[in-house]
C-alpha positions, 0 to 999 in steps of 0.5 A: 734644621731638623723637624722645626719643633722647639720645646714641643711647639712649632718654631716660627720663621724668626726662631728658625733664622735665629738658630741658623745664624747663631750656628753660623757664629753670629750674635743675634737679637730679635728686634721685631716686637708685638705691640698690644693696645686695646683693640689692636695688636700688631708687629713692629720691625726694626726700621720697618723691615727687619726681624733680626739684627746680627753681628759677626766680626765687622759685619752688621746683618739685618734679616727679614724672616718669612715663609717662602710664599711671602718672600716676594712681598717682603723683598718689595716691602724692603725695596719701598722702605725709606730706611734701606738706602741709609742702611746700605750706605752704612755698610749693613748686609740685608737678607730675606729668609724664606722658610719652607719644609721639604719632605725628605730634609725638613725645614730649609731657608731660601736666603736672598741678599737685598743689600 
């Protein structure tokens, strides 16, 4: 994945996952949005759990991206998510990407299938 820098800025886990998935042939759309209202800023994910929506051939893939340290919390968030059973019945693939940097090889993702 290289040094994790794009246009002189540190890449977010979402940007890293998007790049990795596009290189694997997926069409990828960022579906996490930052909501800004007076006195409050927060993120809203697709179905309260996913940052990326991807398609490739007949597969629909939803991805939650985070740092490796937060993977457990994100898996629990999806386990508690009321929409996940509906997505499973619809045949969606669901994954969590946990990013970390390694001294010798740079950024790498641990990918956990939660489908």
